[in-house]
N, C-alpha and C positions, 0 to 999 in steps of 0.2 A: 290756711295761712297764706298770705300774698308772698311773692318772691321778695318784695322789699323787706318784709319782716324777717323772712329767712336770712337774707344777707345781713340785716342789722344784728340778729341774734348770733350768727356765726362770727361777725365782725366785732361784736362785744366780746371777743374771745381771743385775745393775744397775750401778751406778757408786757408789763408796764415799762415806763420810762421813769426812772427816778433821778438819774444824774447823767451818766456818760454814754448811754446808748443814743441819746439826742440831747442837744444842749437845752437848758431850761431857762437860760438867761437871754432875753431878747437882744440885748447889746452883743453878747457873745455869738448868737446865731448870725447876726449881720457881719461879724468879723470872721466868719468861717469856723465858728466854734472855738476860737482861741480866746481863753478867759483867765488863765492862771497867773499871768504876770501883770502887776499893777492894775488889778481890777477895780471896779468902782462900786460903792454902796454895798448893801446887804447881798446883792447878787453876786458881786465879786468875791465876797467872803465865802458864799456857798460853793463857789468854784475852787477857791484856795483860802483856807482860814488864815493864812499868813497875811492876806490883804488888810486885816485889821490894823496892822502897824503902819502900812502905807496910808491908810485914812487917818490915822492919828497924826503922822507927820504933816498931812495936808491941813491940819487944824480943823478937821471936821469932827463934830461930836456925836450927833444923832442922826441915824440913817433909817428910813422906812422903805418898804417894798411891797407891792402887790401886783402880781402878774399872772399870766396864763400862756401856755404854748400848746400847739397841736401839730402832730406830725402824721401824714396820711401816706401809705405806701400801698399802691394799688396797681400792680403790673397787669392784672388780669381784667381791669376796667369793671370791677364788681359794681361800683357805686353809679357809674353811668348806666350800666345795665339795669341796676335796680330802678332808677328814675324812669327809664324808657320802658320797663317791663314789670310794672308793679303788680299786674294781675296774671302772671304767667302761669300759676297753678290753676286758676280759674279758667284760663284760656284753653289749657289742655283738656281739662274736664269738660268744659262746654263744647269744644270741637268734637270730642269723642261721642258725647250725647247727641250732638246734632247728626252725626253719621248714623248712629244706632237708631235714630228716630225716623230715618228715611226709609220708606218701603223700596225694596230692591226692584229694579226694572227687569232683571234677569231672573228666571224661574229655577235654573239649575246649573251647577257648575259643570254639567255635561255639555253645556253650549260652547260655542267657539270662544277662545280665550280673548278675543276682541270684543265680545259682547259687553256693552256698557250696562253696569248695574246701578250706578249713581252718577249724575252729571253735575256740573257747576261746583266742583270740589276745589277749584283753584284757591280761593280765599283761605280755606282750611289748610290746603297744602303749604301755602306761604307762611301761615302761623308755625307749622312744624319745621319749615326751613329756617325760620328765625331762631327757633328753640334749639335746633341742631347746632347752628352757629354759636349760640351762647354756651352750650355744653362744651364745645371744643375750645372756645376762647378761655374760659375760667378754669379749665381742668388743670389741677395741680399748680396753680399759681397763687400762692398764699398772699393774702392781703393783710395789712396791719393798720391799726388806728392807735395812736398814742396821744394822750392828753394829760395836762397837769396844771393845777393852780398852785401858786406859792405866795406866802406872806412872810415877812420877816422884819426884825427890828434889831439894830446894832447900836452899841454905844462904844465909841472908840477914844473918848477923852481920858479914860482912866489908865493906870499904869498897866493893868491887865485888861485889855479891851475884850468885849464879848458880843456875841450875836445869838439871836433865837431864830430858828426857822421852822415854819410849819408848811408841809407840803402834802397835797392830796392828788393822787394820780390814778388814772385808770387807762388800760390799754387792752387791746384784744387782737388776736390774729385768727383768721379762719382760712379754710381750704375746702374746696370740693374735689373729691376724687371720682371722676366720671369714668364709668366702666365701658369697655367696648360693647358689651351687651346693650347698654342703654343708647349708646350712639347708633347701633344697628337698628334698634326698635324705633327710635325717632326718625332715622333716615328712611326706613321701610315706609312709614306713614307719609313722609314727605314726598317720596318718589312715586307712591301710588296715587297721590291726590294732586300733585302740583301741575299736571297737564289738564286738569279740569274734569277728568273722567276716571272713575273707578270701575275697572273691568274685571271680568271673570278671572283673567290671567293674574291680575294684581292680587286678587284673593287667594288663588291656588298657590301662588308663589310666595306668599307671606309667611315664610317659615324661618325661624331663628333658633339654631341649635335644637332642631326637632320639635319645636313649639310652634303651633299654628297661631298666628296673631290675629288674622282676619278669617272669618268663616261665615257661611250662610246658614241661618238657624231656621230650618223648616218648622220647627214647633212654634215660632213666633211670626208666622205668616211671611216667611222669607225676608226678615229684617237681618241686617248686618249685625254680627257679634264681634266685638273687639276685646281682646285681653286687656284688662284695666292696667293702668300704671302701677297701682299698688301691688299687682300680682306679677309684674315684669321688672320694674326698675331695681337696680341693685347698687346704684351710686350712693355714696356716703358724703356728708358734709358736716362741719362742726368746728370746733377750736378750743382755745383756752383764753381765760380772762384772768387778770390779776389787778386788784385794787390795793393800793398802798397808802396808808395814812401814816405820816412820818413826822417826827419832831427831832430837830437837831440843835445842839448847843456848841457854838464856836468860841474858842478863846485863843489869844495869841500872846506872844512874848517876844521882845527884841533882845538880841545879843549883838556884840560888836567883835568882828573878826577882821583883823588887818585894817583897822580904822574905817571899816565899812559895816553897814547894818545888815545882820543876818535875821530875818523874820521867820518865826516858827509859829505854827497854828495847828490846832486839832479840832475836829468836829465829831464828837460822838453822836450816833443816830440810833434811835429806837423806832421800829416800824411795827405796825399792825396790818398783816396781809390777809386778804381774802382771795381765794383762788376758785375758779370754776373751770371744769374741763369736761366736755361731752361731745359725742358724735351720734348722729342719727341717719338711718336710712332715708333718702329722699322720698322713697315710696310711702313713708309713714305720714308725710304731708298730704297725701291723697286719701288717707284712710281715717275717717273720723273716729274709729274705735281704738286707734293707736295713738299714744302720747306724741305730740310734736316736739321739735327741738326746744321750744320755749320751756315746756314742762320738764324735759330731761335736763336741760341746763340749769334750771332753777333749783334743782334738788341736789346739786353737787358742791355746795359751799363747803370749804375747808379753811379754818382760820389758823394763822401762825403768827407768833411774835418773834422778831429777830433783832439783833443788836450788831452794829458795826461802827466803823469810824473812818474818817479821812484824815490824812496827815499831810501838811504842806509846808514848804520852805521857800522863801525868796531872798536872793542875795543881791544887793545893789553893787554892781561893778563900778559905776560912777553915777553922776546925778541923772544921766539920761538913759542908762542901759541897765536892765535887771534880767536876772534868770531865775527860773523857778522849777520846782519839782513837786508833784502831788501824787500821793499814793491813795487811791480811792478804794473804799471797801476793804480795809485791811483784814477784816474778819469775814470770811465767805458766808453767804446767806443761802438758805434753801427754804423754799415754799412748798409745802406738801400739796398734793391734789388727791382726788378721789381714787386715782390709779397709783398703787403702791410703788409701781415701777417708774413713775414719772414725777420728777420734782423740777421746780423752776429755780435756777441757780443765779446767784450774783457772786462774781469772783473778783479778786483784787486786780487793779490795773494802775500802772505807773504811767504818768504823763509829764513830759518836760516842756518848758516853754520859755519864751524870751520876749522882752518888750523894749523897744527903742523909741525915744522921743526925739524928733527932729522939728524943732519950732512948733508949729501948729499941726503937725502930723505925728500920729503915734502908729507904729508898726508892731504887730503882734504875730506870734507863731507858736502853735502847740503841736505836739506829736506824742502819740501813745507808743510806749515801748513794747507793749505785749497786747495780744488779743485776749479779750475778756467777755464774760457774759454779764449783761445787765438785765436782771429779771428775765433771763432766758434769751434775750436778744444778743446775738454775736456782734461785737463792735471793736473796731480799732481805728479811731478817728485821727485825722491830720488836717490841720487848718492854718491859714494865714489870713491876715486882715489888716486894713489900714483905716484909721479914723482921722478925718479931716475936721479941724476945729476943736475948740474946747469951750467949756462953760455950758451954756444953755442949748447951743445949736451945734450938731455934729452930723456929718455925712459918713457912713461906714460902707466899705466894700470888702469882699473877701472871696476866698475859694476854699473848698473842703473835699476831702476824700475819706470815705469810710469803707475800709477794705473788708469789714465784716458784713456789709449789706449784701443781699443777694443780687439785687439790681440797682441801678442809679446810684453807683458808688460815688461818683464825682458830682460836684454842684457848684453853682454860682451863688454867692451870698451878698445880700445888701440890706441896708436899713438906715435909720436916722434917729437922732435924739432931738426932741423939741421941748425944752424945759424938762419937766418931770416925766414926760411920755417918751418911752423907748419902743421902737418898732423894729423887727427884724424878720428876715425870711431867707430860707434855703430853697433854691429852684433847681431841680434837676430835670424834670419832665413834667407834663401835665398830670401824670399819675403818681408823682412823688413830690410832695410839696410840705415843707415845714414852716411854720410861722408863729410868731409870738408878739405879745404886747405887754408892757408893764408900766406901772407908775412907780417911780423911784425918786427919792429926794434925800439930800443930805444937808443938815443944818450945822452951822458953825457954833 
């Protein structure tokens, strides 16, 4: 199996994004994730079901939405490494075979330690130098991929407006735990070969924890013998995947409090969850008789059905200022995995927000009041944003902080609306980018 495939399988292994671990509304992404006060269209209803009444007052009746988002968090540069080193397993195997296929120029380890046994080894030494750097870079730096597609339909002209949402999401997180034993093994081969000469001293000194890695095999006409990776490597890689197929139904109702509108909405949600969780020794990828991570991962399907609901409210303080509160995932969810001691959790989270309209500018702000898990992802988002323009053309800017993230907590957000097309992105670093696009339209 190539390294690219190994990375893909481990990366197809995190925990999904359904709502609040990452925004699924492209407009909200551009506004720093702030979405719960005076949202637009079906996507606004998904963030806060009370938005249905806001749409009603705007005289809009039918709303459509089709969108997709992706969020990549890669602090260990797994994907760049995968692109640049697609044949890394084959490179290691071929390099070892090339060394073992060379007849030694030295006849006995009793010779001087400076006696050259194989020359022209610099290219192979550089291969191992690259592999050592990769092993150190990716060690225990988890990477995450989150993606979702969303479709929705809302009708807001009735006394009790409603919306239907269908979401399909997949996400995965993976990690490589590189052991010191493996670093020592790869470094030993690098240092023995990088100067272009493998000497008697390099062979006799190639001992790791009492194990002789390089040796001269007199029974094979003085050919070099190397302990194979499958017999030495002890590092482990793997991860967790969750696929969520979800349907939600939002309904809203308007009350009058102190001569002002208080909008209430609820979104019951039912989900079908499929989880995978697996880990495998990297050594198995070098051994054709052992199952690789692909086979191990494929046999770990666990299916769970869950039910939860979101509850939202928006109060209009005046014609230009509104405040909102949303409680997401009122009923905690748990997705089982093949490991009885490991479940993927989604817990309730309360978010407050406000929206202020100043002429052609709309200012938004959202803040989570507690830290929660969203399909196992720890999250506590804060976001602010400004939207310039109304109608078919809008420019959006924002800033966001998610204190639940391991790295890249703060980000700059931007995007635009061009008729029914909405584009949004969260930019933190080259290794942490979230982006989304959607087609959404509202009919009067």
